[in-house]
Steps between C-alpha positions, in 0.01 A plus 500: 500500500332432833245216467298616795467791736358385839258754637351458848163664561464642850160657554205659328354844547255740323613762251359843410325349195156425653144451390388707801679794331330440163802315359433170323841393369473250213850404396847565650550851649717741296754708694796722419738726697550856378831693482431655842468155664126485543340161431181538289240235418171479309216270596151426388325478160248702310169319545502426872577748778772736388861516384722691737859608551694392810819648639756427770857400565436121496223247538517574874352850468357532150146639503226626268545866407223564240279328242601553138307679229496394135503758222317241290219260556483126503208265421292539187683453168363824359672710765772308678871578485453830312365306202845352427440158344701192580777444244269258322265785419237377746350765734654474843267434790473368853700567819858558586725336769826683584779235521816704429631830641809697393605853606749681277790608721565816300150638413310336783233390256304199623437223248236221559477187295156344526318180405179518296243232408218510243251300704476692828313829557428559132160648589325296232794491258725242676579185300682174518594233241135422417337845503365778722484421871448642841771281642735289284438125455778294648730808517483512121536877454800678351789698665713795413753706704452877502700799618395821678703777675464759768682823559363568848616194698215277398201726566398530137580260219500541124471202264789459260471184284493122484849372542471117487278287277543123434587371154141372464214745460249566774207297367421169330326406178182451706447869567652807347458804740535763223843442351381504141694287258728350766505121551428364844686208660403161360511149649404360837797649691523874511699774685335735744768766445782659694436609858502389865842640559751678728797725426870464596718810454874520509744782406456442125166343423136475607389140466143374485458131601158405367272202453316368195202275579415247235155339497330208328160560342444132430494396867396841645810540723830680546797323350809655650647822642861589421736788570659735242715815528542831312709804578563863411809708560468745783498866409547809721293763309150404606431283189424127494654304211348205316536146629685218333405137561730209578485248213730209411781602728506876454292816543404556134119508453273809537284542806186510288439186292854373530579132546586387853678205659396371846768530769305302767211255472185441699544812715255777589578865574884492505693743719880545501746625767877525497688366800831691512660285769456189286540661166186346346147589393208321658155465337190423703181380330191302587472149349270482199418130485441396133340168599178661638218679320371698797685688771827466304684748727633321809592664831855372454784745453752402237853623534763518222858636490669683207829675422368692200118549528426276205646152588332369812586196707283213620189574701493444870208575738510747788385350828359633822470279808581200286223557244495665157457876548306723262190684386348609169763782484835494668783757489842493675625851583801645682470625853785746445423872558740635238459270198235427246243240617633264235860527630611344831847568631487259787279221639185686609202463263122476516237309306185692405204281424135545406214353301257676262404822670604402854715666761877472437683307774870538574717203610833611644784267404873461481739317273686222690 
């Protein structure tokens, strides 16, 4: 296995994902190429500006085509997500952040995987580890990953279900948000749930590479942020199967409440690309420094190499002009015009970077 892939960053430029166009991207940008060769992307989130579909042949010409419409509401727990509770039995609430896009090559159905948190935009019903809140204390709210689909190329979306939930339930023993006789997490250290993710899709599986944030109530801080993975077999009939988590060396545990084993440590918002010329997978992520209690996420892009998507090599840091390169969110994508964004045939790639709700910047690069 290669120990390092040397990527040289050339120049920066704006993208089509801009605040001036009501797009406030918060996470890495999901993209997918359809069977006709068009590159699609989604950008934005549900409580600032708008979420929109983008279309082109590559990053060079992709542009906004229309804002999306949701056939369900977000926000208040009494109404959000068609009244479909989280798997714990707690009413779902808050906003949604699209982080994964897949287009069925046979039915042309669009699938979107989205991140959800209990502490943002709950319209009076948001909560974190200690109780109801307008904004979560110390990022102490709880994550799930949801699924929605569209049959008109992303114009209108229908909520399907919650596909990924961490082993631990979405509240602590301090505050029960309506789960009845369900026990909350105990102890000082607790899990904030499964979320903050991206997708990698090959010919057989759809993978979700996701984070679990763990926090420490005793010292009012975050403790660590690690990377996990789950997958589902691809289908060609317009249906999305259930996910299976990676645990103790194999994909064996259910997507909801299953056990999970970290595949990378101290890493925020992982994103994976396959480099065909070198025969390896490369993961980018921002460094989550476990030694600090504030501003844990560093603008320092971690790079890891793998042959099998679950065993990853030692971390090395991407540089630009002799200094660590990064941002709050970093994704490496292919510049090819005939492959998926997560599959590079040659040496031309681009980094896409942004912070919370900022413009997305592109850095053209090549593998040396």
